[in-house]
N, C-alpha and C positions, 0 to 999 in steps of 0.2 A: 135725631134729639136735637133740641137749640141751645136757647140758652135758662128753657127751666130745669126743674127739677124733680130729681127723681127719686121716691121712698120704696122700696123692697116689699117696704108694711111683715115683714118675713117671709113672703111668698115666694115663687118660683116662676123664674122666667125662663119659657124656653121657644128656645126657636128654628122653625121649621122649612124655614123656604134658606133663600140664599140673603144674607144679611149682612149692614154695614155700617158698623155702630163709627161715628162722629160729633167728638161731644167736646168741646173747651173743659172741660172741668170734670174731677174723676169721679165714673161713675160706684157705688156701692152697690152689687145683690148679694142677696142671699144663697138666696140656693140658683144655678144657672145651666137651662138644656141643652145642649144642643144635639138637634136630632138633623138638620140641614147641615148650611154653613155658614159660618157665623168669621169676619174678618175686625177685629176687637178695636177696640181705639185705644189710644197713645198712653192713656192709664187708667186700672182701673180694680176694685176691690172686690174680693168676693169674701162674705162672713157663712157660707154655710155650704151646700156643694158645690164642687164641681163635674158637669155630666159630660161627658163626650163619646157622641153615642153616630157620629157624623164627622164634619171638616172643619176644624177653628186653625185659623189664619193670626196667628198672635201679631201683626201688622207689629211689631219694633217695641211690643209697646212692654211697660211694665204691670204686674198683677204683683197683686198683696192678698195677701191668705190673711182675713183681720181676725178668725173671730176661729169656731170650730170648725173646720173646715175637710173636706175628702175631694179629692181628685180618684174618680171613677167613669164607666162610660165601657163601651167594646173599643173606640177609636183609641189611638195612641193621641196623647197631648201636648201638640211642644211650645212651649213657653218659652218667651224672648226671653226677659228677666224675669229674676223671680226674688219676690220679701217675703218672711213670716213673721207674721206681728204677735199670731194666736197660737192657733195646735193646728199643726196639718196635715191631714194624712195621705200618703202620698198611691197610688194608683200598685195595684197589685201584679201589675201588668208590666209596665214603661210607662215612665214621665220623661219629656227632653226639656234641654234648657238650651239655647239657641243662641241667645246673647252675651251679654259680657259682666253677670250679674247674677248671683244668691245670697243674696243676704235673710242670715236669721238671727231673729232676736228672739222666736221664740223657742215652738219644738215643732221637730220633723219627726213624723212617725211612717219610717219606712216600710209598711203592711208585706216587706220582704217583697218589693219588686223593682223595680230597674230605672235610678235614675243615669239619663244621658246627655254630657255635656259635651254638646257639638258646635258651643262658639267657638271663634277663634283669639276668645283673649276674655275667660267667663276668671271674673274674683272673686273669689266666695269674704263676705264679707259679713258683721254681727258679730252676738255676743254670745251666741247661745252655741253646744257643741250639733253640728250637725253627724245624724247617726242613718247611714244608708246598710240598707243588705245590698246590693248591689250599685257600687259606681262603674260608670263604662265612661270615660275620656274615648270618642268619638276619631276615626281616624278626621285629622287637618285643626282638631278642637284642640285648644289650649285651657287647662284647670291653675289657676292658682290659689292655693290655698293661704287659711289665714295661720299669724306666726304664731299669738296664742291665744288663737283657742281651738284643742285640737279638734279634728275628723275623725270619726267611731267609723268604724265596717265590724259588719256583722254575719258578709256572706262573702263577696267575690270584688276585687278591684281590680279591673280593667282598663290597663291600658292601649291605645291605639291611637292616643295624639303626644300629648305633653303636658309632663307635670309636673306645677311650680313647687318645689315644696313649703319653700318661703319660709328657713327654718323655721316648722310648724312639725308641731306631732300627730304621728295617723296610730290611733288603736286602732286593734283588732281583738276583738269579744266574741266569737264561736266558733260554727266550723266554717275559715275566711280559706281566700289561696289571694295569692297575687299571680296576676294574665294578660294576654293583650302581647299586638306585635311589637310594642315597644320598651326598651328602658326603664324601666321604671327607677326617678333616684329619690328617696325619702331623705326628712333629715331627723329627725327621734321618730323612732319604732320601738311601739308599746304593747306587745301580745298580753292584755287586761286577761283574756281566762279561752279554754277553747284549741283549739289548732287554727296553725297559719301554714298552710304548703305554698313554700318558693317557684316561681316559675323553671321552667327547664334551663332555662339560660342562664341571665345575672339579673340582679336588684340592686342597689345601690343606697347605702345607708352612711351621711356626713352627721349624725346628729347621736343619741344615743341609742342603747338596744335595750329591750327592758323586760326579757320573755319570763311571765307567770304562766306559762300555760305549758304548749306544745307546738316548738319548731317544725316543718318534714322539710329538709332540704331539696329534695328533690332532686338531685344529683346536679342541681345549679351551681354557681357563681355569686358569692356573699363578695361584693365590692367595699371595703370600706373607707370611704374619700373624703372623709371630714376629723372630725376629732369626735372619735367615739370610745366609751364606756359601753361595757358589756356587764349584765347582771339584775337579776330577776331571780325566782325562783324553781323557775323554767332549768331543762336539759339544754344547754348550747350548746348542738350537737349542729354542728355546718358539713356542708362538702366539701368547694372548694375554697379556697377565702386570699383576700387579694388585697393588701394592704395600700391604697393607695395614699392615705392622710395615717393619723394616731390613730393607733388603738391601742385601748386598758383593757384590758384579759378580766374575768372572774373569778372565783378560785376555783373553778377546773370549764374545761370548754373541751371540745372531742371537734376533728376536724378525718374528715373517713375520705378526701381527695387534697390536692395540692394545697400550698401552702405558698403564696406568692407574694413575696415583701419587698412592694418600693414606696414604704414610707416607712411611718416608726413603730415600733409594737414595746407595751411596757408587760413584762409578763405580771407584774402585780405581788408576785408571791405566788401566783396560782398554777395549775396545772394545765399545757396540753395534749392531748392524745389522740395521738395519732391512731384510726382506728382502721383503717381498708389501705387502699395502696398510692401511695403520697410521696409527695416529691416536694421540698424543701429547695424555691427557689426566690429571683428577685433581684434585684441592686443592689437590696441592703444587706445587712448581716442580721441576722433575725439571737437575740437572746430572750433563749425561755429559763427558767426557772427548775417544777418535774417537768420532764419530758418521760411520756410513755406512749410507746411502740409495740399495739398488738397487731397491728398489720405488717403490710410491708411498705418500710420509710427506704425511700432515696435521699441522701444528703445532698447539699448544694456543694456547687463544685469549685467555690470560696470557702468559709467560712461560718459557723455553729457556736455560739454559747450555751453553756449549762450552768446554772449559779446555783443550782438544788439538786433533786437527783434525776439518775433515766435507767427508767428501768425499760426494761426492752425483754424481758424472759418469753414473751409470748409473741414477737415479733421477731421479724430477716430485716438488718441496714444495711442498706448497697452504702457503700461512703462517695463515690462520682468523684474520687481523686482528692475530697474537701479536706477541710479539719475540723476537728472537734476538742475545743479548748475550755476546762471545767473550769470556772472562776469567780465559787462562791466563794462569800463570805461566812462560811460556816461550813460543817458539814455534809459532805456531798455521799452518798450511798449509786453506785454503780451496778447493776446485775444486768447479765448479756444472756444468763440463759446459758452460761456452758458451753464451756470451747466446741463444742460437735454438734450439727444442726442432724442427725439420723444416721450419721457416723460416715457419713458421705464427702467428710472432706473439706469439706462448705461450713464457716464461722455465722452464727447466728449475727454476729456486731462484729462486724468486717471492719475497721477500724483505717481509714489510710495515713492522717496524723492524729497521735490524742495529744493533746497537752493541757498540763497543770500548771493551772496558773491560782490553784487557792492555796492560801498562805495560812490559814488556821489554825488553831490547836488542834480543833475535830479531823480534819484532812480530809480525804481522799481514801472511802474504801469500795475498792474491788471484789464485791462478793462471789464472783464466778470469774470464769476464762475467759478471753479475746485471743483475736488474731488482731494485730498492728501495723501496718509495714512501718511507722517512727513508734517510739514513745517518750517524750518528754517534756522533762521538766526543770525549767532553770531558774523557778522562784525559790530563794534563801529560805530556809525554815519552813520548808512545804513538809507534811505529814503524808505518808501513800500505804496502806494498808492491802493486803494482798493474802486472798484466801488458801490454807493451805490444800496441800495438792491430794485428791482427791481419786486415782487412775488417772483418766482422760477429760477429767469436768472438770478441774483449777489450773489449765497451764495457760500462761504469758506469754503469747509468744509475739517476736519482735522479726519482723521477715525482710526488709532489707538491711544491708551490708551499711555499717556505721547509724541504723538508724533509731540506736540504744544511746538516749541523749539525758543523762542524770546529769548537774552542774549546779551543787549548792557557793553559799564562800564562803570563808572561814568565819567560824564561833557563830555559823548559820547552816547549819549540814542540814540538807535532807537527812529523811528518817523513811526508813524501810523496813517496813513489818509483817507479820504473818498479822493478817484479820482474828481468827480466831484458832481453835485445834489446841491438843496437845504440849505439851515442851518441846516435848522431843519433836515435832511435828514439824515440815517446813513447805514455803512457798516455793512456787519454780514459776524461774523466768528463763526462757526458747529463744534468744537471741541468735542472728545469724552473721555469717560473715565477719565480725572482728571488725574496726574499726570504730568501734564507741568511743563517746565521751564521757567518762563517767569519771567523777571528782569530787571532791566535801558533800560525802554519802555517809551515815551510819545505820551499815548493816546486821540485820537477827533476821534470824531462822531461814535465810536463804539460799537457794539452790541454782548455778547457773548451769543447763542440761547443754549448753553448748562444749565444744570439744577443747576450744581454749581457755582459759581463764577466765575470769576479769579482774582488771589488778586499778580500783579507782584511788587516783591518788587525794592526798592528803585528807583521806579515812578512816573511819573508824569503823574495826568490826568488834558487834556487841554479840557474837557468839553463835554457834549452832550457822554455820554456813558453809559451802560446798562449791569448789572450785571459783570463789570469790577469796581476794585477800591471796591466794596457795601462792608459795615460793615452789611446789612442783614446776622442776621445767626439762623436760623429753623435746628430742632432736627426733623426729623420723626421717628414714632412709625410704621407706615405701610402707603404703598400706593395698591388701589386696584382698576383697572377698571372692572366693570364688565358688561355683557351683557345682556340686559334685552328685546330681542322684536323689533328689531329696534333702541334701546336704549342703550347707556352706560351711564351705573353711574361709572363718577370715583370719588372714594372717597377717600380718605385719615386722618390721624392725628399723625399733632403733639403731640411733647410731650414737646419744649418750644419754642416761637420766641422770637427774638429782631431784633428788628428797623424792623419789616416786616407790610409795607403795605396792601399789598395781594398776589394771587397767578396770575400767567396768564397760562392757560392750554396747550399745544402747540399737535399735533395729525400727524401722519404718517402711510405709508400704509404699508413701511418698517423700521428694527429696522436700517439701518445705512440710512436712507431716509432721504428728509430735511425736517423738523417740521415746521407745519404753526400753530398761534394761534386763537384756537376759540372759548375766551370766547371774546366778544367784549371789557369788562372792566375790570378793576383787579378784583378777587376776594375776598373780607374785609378779610383781616389778622387782628390778636389781638395786633397789633404794639411790645411791649415787652412781655411778659408772660409767667412764669415758670411752666404754669396750660396745656398749649395743649390746642387741641379743635380739633370737629371732622367735618372734609370740606365734601360737597357731588356739584360735577360740573354735568349736566346732557345731555351728546353730541347725538344729534337727528339728526346727519347728515351722520348716518349710512347706512350703508346695510348690512342686513341679510346675515349670513355666510363669510362675508367679513373677514379678521385681519385686525386690528389697535394698533397703538404703542403708548403709550401717556407720554410726561413729563411734570413736574412742572418746574416754573420759578416763584420764591420769588421774591416780587416786595420791595423796598429799601424806608425804607419811605422818 
C-alpha cells in the first residue's frame, strides 16, 4: 500500500499468501482473515472479525478493535499492543499481548478464553473494567494494573512473571483460582461472588480484602503486607496468616494454620477462631478481642493479650512458655473446658503465666478450671470470679512455688469471688510450694487446698473461706505414709498445735495432680497443745503396686 486510501466497504480481506503490510496511515479493516502469513503494519483497526488460521506477525503494531469485533481462528493470535474502543469478544482459546499496552475504553468479552500477557512491561489503561476468564502473565512478562479501574477475573489468574497491582483492585466473580509459579501480591481484592481458591504457597494483599463469596485457603499463606481491612458477607477462613503490615479484623475470622504477627493487628471488637493446628508467633504482640480455640493452639513464647472472651473448651492450648494477659475494658469470660483432659492429667488449657489486668466492674469470670504455672493480678480493684468446685472439673491449680501473686492496694482490694452456685458452695484454689505474694484482697467462698494456709496481708475475709486467713498453727515433727498390703498407713506426729480442730487427708495419683479428700470427717486434733501427738489414718481405697501422694490439711477451731 502506498499513499492511497483503503475502504473496507464492510467486506472481508483475506490473506492467503505471505503478506507484509506497509502503510503511512492507519488502516481500518472490517473483517480480516489470515490463511497464510501476515506481517502487520505499525497501526491498524479492526471493525469486525479477526480470524487467524495462519501466522500473524504483529510487527510491534497497535491494533485497535473499534466496533463489535471477534478474535477467532484456529491459530493463536499474538498481538503487540491492543486498544479496545468498541466491543471485543476474545478468542475462546488463547490470545496473547506481547507489547506494552492493553487499553480498554470499550467492553471486553472473554469468551471463556485466555489472555496471555508476555510483554516485559505491559501497562493496562483505559476507563473500562476488563473482565477476563483466564489471565496469564507469562514467564518474563510484567503486567501493571490500573489504579482507578478494577480488573475482573471469572476463571484463573495465573502469574509466572511479575504483577504490579498499582494500588488497584482485582475482582473475582465466578469459580476462580490464583495460580502460577510466582507469588502474586494484590492491592485490593474483592470476591464478588462464587469461589476463589488460593495457591498452595502464598498470596499477598496490600489493600482491603472484601469477601462476599467463598474463599478456599487451599493450605496456603495469606500475607497482609500493607494497610488491610477484612470485610464482606462471606466466611473469612484462612490457613496461615502473616502480618507484615496492618490488619483490621472483621467481626469473625478463622485461622486453621499459623498466625505470624510482624506488623500490627486491630481486633475491631471481633473474634478470631483457631480451628486447626496453629502456632501464634512473630516479632510483635497480638492483642485479640474474642479468641476461640477449637483445635490445637500453641501460644507465643513471649506474650499474648486478650481483651474479650477466651473460649477453649473444644481445643487444647500449649503455652510455649509465654504469658497470656487478660486486659479487657469490660467483663471477660474465660472458658477452658475444665481441669482434666480425658483424665490423663493433661489440662486442656495449660497456662504458663496468666495475668489479669482488667480493672472493670465486670471483671474476669473463670467459668471452669485450669492449670497455670503462675496466676498473677496486680491490678488494684480487679474482680476475679471462679466457678464453684465440682469434683475435678473446676479446680484452679497454680503449679509453681511462689506462682500465686494477688496484690491490690489500700482502698482498692482485689475481689476473689465464687462465680455461681449455692450460697454454701466454694471455689477451690490449689497453689503449690508456698512463697506466695497475696495482699490487699477481699476473699469470699474460697478453699485453699494446699497444706499451708494463705495469710493475705491487709485483706478482708468476707466469709465461707477455708484455709484462708486461718490462725491454725501446727508444727510437724514428721509425716510418713507407709504401704501395707492393699492399705496405706498415713502417719504423722505434731510437736505443737494451736487452734487445731483436726486434720483432713488428701490423696492424688501424681505429685502435681488434683488431691481429693479421703476422710469423711476431720480427724480430731488437740486444739491447742504444746506437746503434740501421733496420728494415723488408714487408707484402704488403694491398689497394690500403684503410687500415691498425700497431703494434710489442718482445720481451724
